[in-house]
N, C-alpha and C positions, 0 to 999 in steps of 0.2 A: 504493499500499499504505499502511496505517495505520502511522505512525511510533511510537516509544516515547513521545514527548511527548503523543500523543493517546490513551494508555491511561488508563482509569479504572474506578472500580468504584462500583456503586450502594449499597454498604454504608458510604460515606463521604458526608458533606453536600456536598462539593465535587463529587463524581461525580454525585451524584444531582441537583444543582442544574444541572449541566451538561448533563445528559440532559433534564431536564424543560424547560429553556430553549432547547434546541437547535432551530435552524430546520429546517424539513423539507428533506430531501436533494432536490438537483435531478436529475431523471432525464436521463441522456444523451441527447442527440438520436439518433433512429434513422438510420442510414445504410444505403444500398443496398449490394449486393454490389460494384457498380462504384465507388462512392465509397470503400468500404474499400480497394480496391486501388489508388486513388490516394493514398492516405495515405503519408507518408513513414515510414521505420521507427520513428522516435521518436514521431511523431504517433500512429501505429498501436499503439504499446505503450502509450502513455498513455490512448488511447481505450478499449482492452480493458482496462486496469486500472481505469479509471473504471466500465466496465460490471461488471466482477467484484465491485466494492465496492457498486454499485447492487443487484446480484441478491441479494447477502448482507444487504442492510439496506433494501429497498424499503418498508418499512412494515408496519405491522399490518393485516391484512385484517379487516373488520367481520363476522365470521361471525355467524350467528343465537346460536351459543353465547356468543360474547364479548358481543353485545349484550344477551342475556338476563341474564347474570350482572352486566354493568355497571348495569343496571337495578335488579336486586336490591341491589346494594351501594350504590347512589345513595339508595335507599329506607331501608336500614338506617342509613348515615351521617346522612342528613337528618333522621331522625327520633330520633337520639340527642341530645337537646337537654336530658337530665336535668341537674339541679343536681349539684354536686359529691359530695353525700352520697348519691348513688344510682348504682348499677352500670349501665353501658351494655352492650347486648347486643353480641355480636361475630359476625363471619362467618367461615366456613371453607370454602375451595374444596378440595372433596375429589375427586381424578381419578387415573386411571392416568397413568403417564409419557407424555410427548409429545403431550398435548392442549391445552397453552398455558395452564395454570393461572397460572404465575408471569408470563407476558405479560398475562393478564387482570388480575392483581392489580396489577401495575406500571403499566399504562397507565391504570387507573382512578385510582390514586394520583396519577399525572403530571397527569391532568385536574383532579383535587381540588386539587392544589398550586397550579396555575396560577389557579384560579378563586379561592382564598382570598388569594393575594398581590395579585392584581388588585383584589379588593375591600376589602382591609384594608391594603395596603401592604407594603414590604419589611421595615419595623421595627415592632416593638411599640409601645405607648405609653411603655414604660420604656426604650426604645432598643435592645433586643435584636434580633438577627437573627430574622425570622420564618421559621420551618421548618414548614409545615403537616404534613409527613409524616416519619416516620423509617422505615427499612427495614434489617432485619437477616435473615440467613439461618443457620439452625441448622446444627450439624454432628453427626456420630455420636457424639461425646463432649462435647456440650454439658452443662455443669453450671450451677448457679444463678450461680456467680461469673461464668463466660464469657459467659452470656447479658447480664448487667449490663454486663460489660465491652464487649460488642458494641455495645450501645445507647449507651453512653458514646463509643466510638471513632466512632460514626456522626457525633455532634455535635462531635467533636474535644476533649472535655473533657481539660484539661492533667493531671488527677490520675489518669488512667486506670491507668498502670503501676504505681503504688506503693500503690493502695488496696485494701483487703480486700473481701469480698463485701458486707457492710453498707454501707460507704462507697460503694461503686459503686452500690449500689440507690438511695442517697440522692442521689448525683450525677445518676443517671438521671432521678429525679422532678424535680430542679431544672432539668434541660436541657428536659424536655418542658414544664414550666410556664413557664419563662423565654422559650421560642421559640413558645409558643402553638401547639404540636403538637397536631392533632386526629384523626390517623389514623396507626396504627402497623402496618407491614406486617412479618409474622414468617413467612418462607418455610421450607420443608421442615421442617415440623412433624412429619412421620413419624420423624424421628430420635428423637423422644421415646419412650422404651421404658418402658411401664408397669410392666413386670416388675422394674426396676432402681431401686435406690434415688435415684440420680442424676435418673432420668426422673420419678419422683414429686415430687422436690424442684423440678424445672423447672416440672412443671405446677402445683405450689402456688404457685410464684413467678408464673407467669402469672395466677393467680387474684388474688394480691395486686396485681400491677400494674394489673389491670382495676379492683380496688377504690380504689386510689390516684389513678389518672390519669384525667383527663377526656378520655379517648382511645377511638376505636372501633378495636378490633383487627380486622385482616383476616389470617387465617392461610390458608396454602396447604400442601398435602401429598398424599402418594400413599396410597391405600387406607386412610384413617384410620378409617373404619367396620370394615373387616375387622381392623385392628390393635386394635380395642376402645378407641380413644382417645376414642370418643363413646359408649361403652356404658353403659347403666343397669344397675343390679344389681351393680356392682363392689363389693367389701368391703374392709375394713381400709385400708391406706395407698392403695390404688388407687381408693378411693371419690371422691378428688377429681377423678377423671376424670370421673365421672358428674356429679358436682355441677358442675363448669365447664361440661359439655355442655349443661346446662339453659339456659345463657346463650347458647349458639353457635346461629346458624343455618347449617346445612349446605346448600351449594350444589354440587349435582352438575354435573359437566362431562363429558358422554358423547361418545364419538367419532362421527364421521359414520356415518350408515346409509343405505343404498340400498335396503333392502327394500321400502319404501313409496314412494308417488309424491312425498310432501313431502320425504322424505330425499334423493332422486335430484336434486330441484329444488335443495336446498341445496348438495349436491355439485357439481352442474354450475355453480351461481353462483360457488363457490370456485374452480373451473377457470377460468372466464371472467374472474374478477377478477385472478387470477394472471397469466393470459395477456396481459392488458392492461398489465402492469408489465414484461415481459420486452423487452429490447433486443437482438434478433438480426436480422442481415440478411435473412434468409429466413424470419422469422416470418410466420404467416399466421392468419387468423380461424380458429378451430376447431383449432388445433395442439393444444390440451390437452384440449379437450372432446371431440375425436374419439377420445381415448384414456380415456375416462371409466371404463370397466371396467378396464382395464389399471391406471390410477394408482390406483384404489380398492384393487385386489388388492395393488399394491406397497406401499401404506402402511397398510392395514387400517383406513383411514379416520381414522388419527391425523395431525393437520395437522402436527406437528413432523416426522414421517418424510415427509410429503409436501413439505414445504418444503425438507428436506434433499436430496430426490431432484431437485427442480427446480433448486436452487441449484447442485448438483455437475453437473447435467446441462448447465445453461447455460455453466459453466465449461469443460466438456469441448466443448461445441459451438463456442465461441469458439476454443478452442486448436486444435481439429482443423481449423477452417475449415468445418465443416458448417453453423453458423449457423442451425440449427433444431433442435427436439426432435422426436424420432420414437421408436417403440417399439425399433427397432434400437439406436440411441445409448443409450437409457435402460436397456436390458438389461445394458448394459456397466457400470452404475453399482451399487456397492454401498452400502447403507445400513445402519440399525441392525439387529441380529441377530434381534430379535423379528419385524421386518416380513420379513425374508428368510425366516425359518422359516415364517412363515404364508402366504408368497406363493402357492405353487404349488396347495396345496389351495384356497385361497380363490378363487383365479383359475379353477380347474376348476369350482369351485361356481357362481360367477357366470356363466361362459359356458353351463353347462348350464341355468341358470335362464331364460336368454334365447332358448334354442332353441326353435323352434315345435314344439307338441307334435302328434305325428300322431293323427289321429282313430282311434278304436278300431275294429278290423273289425267289420263288421256280422254278427250271429249268423244262421247258416243256420236257415231256417224249417222 
C-alpha cells in the first residue's frame, strides 16, 4: 500500500517532476494457482498487494483517441514558434467525463517536459531550474487571484501567501520566464461560468496570460461548447469568450463506438491490450475480448468507467481467490452511476443488433 510519504500532487512542481521522472512500474511476475498456494502468508499478502497496486497503475493504453490528440497537440506546440510580440494559439480538449482528457493532457505534457530537459538541460543559462510545463486545475470558485496563486504555488514562489492579485500575476510571469516554461496545462476549464463576473474576469485573465507569456496553453474541460465557452456571437462582458475562442483549437474526444467495423476493432484492441496487463493466476487469452459486448454495455464506451470496472474486478478476483474475470464476477461490481443507469438498455440494444435476422416469409402467389 502507498504510504503517506509517497503522496504527491501534480499541481506542485515537486510532484509534477516526480511523476515525469518516475521509472515505469515493474509488472509482478504471473504465478500459477499452484505457485500461489505454496506462498507463505506474508509472501502471499505482499504479492497480492503488489498486484493491486499494479492493476490500479499499469499505465496509459495508447488508444486511437489518445494517439490522435497527442499528434494534434504536438503539431500545435511545435508550430508555436512566434516571437514574444505575437500570441500563440492554444488547444482545448473538450469531452464528456470519463473519456481520459486529463490523462491525455498530462501524458502529452510529460513527454514534452522530458524532451525539453533532455535537449536543453536541467538549468537555464541564468542558472534557474528548468520547468518546461506548469499545470493547475481550476475549481468551482476560481477567481483571478486564485488562478494567479495556483500558478505561483506550482512553482513554489515564496511570496504567494501575502501578495495581492496584481502582484501574483507579476510573480507568475516571472516564474514562467525564469524557468523557461513552454506549455501550461489548465484543467477543469468548465468551472469558468460565463454568466458570472468572476468567470468573465478569469476568461479575461487567460487572454492576458496568453498575450504576456511565451507559452502554449492546453486546456481541458467538460462540455465546453455546450457551456458556450467557445461560442461566437456573445456580447457585452461575455464577448471575451468568443474572442478567446478565435485563438483556441478545439479537440474533441469521443467515447468508443461499436456501431461500425472500425469502432469494434478499436474496442477489441483496447480489451486485448488491457488483458495483457492483468496479473491473475487463471487469466486466459480472450478473457476480456470474449466479453466484448458486455464490457461495452457496462462502460458505455467510456474508458474511465471501463478501467474502473476492470480494476475493481481484479481486486475482487484476487481477494475471493477466483483469479479470473468473467461476467458473473463483474456483475457484482458497481461503478459510476451514469454507466449503471445506461447499462441494461444498452446491453439489450447491443444484443438485439447481433441476433441473426430471420428471412421474411415468402408471399403466397
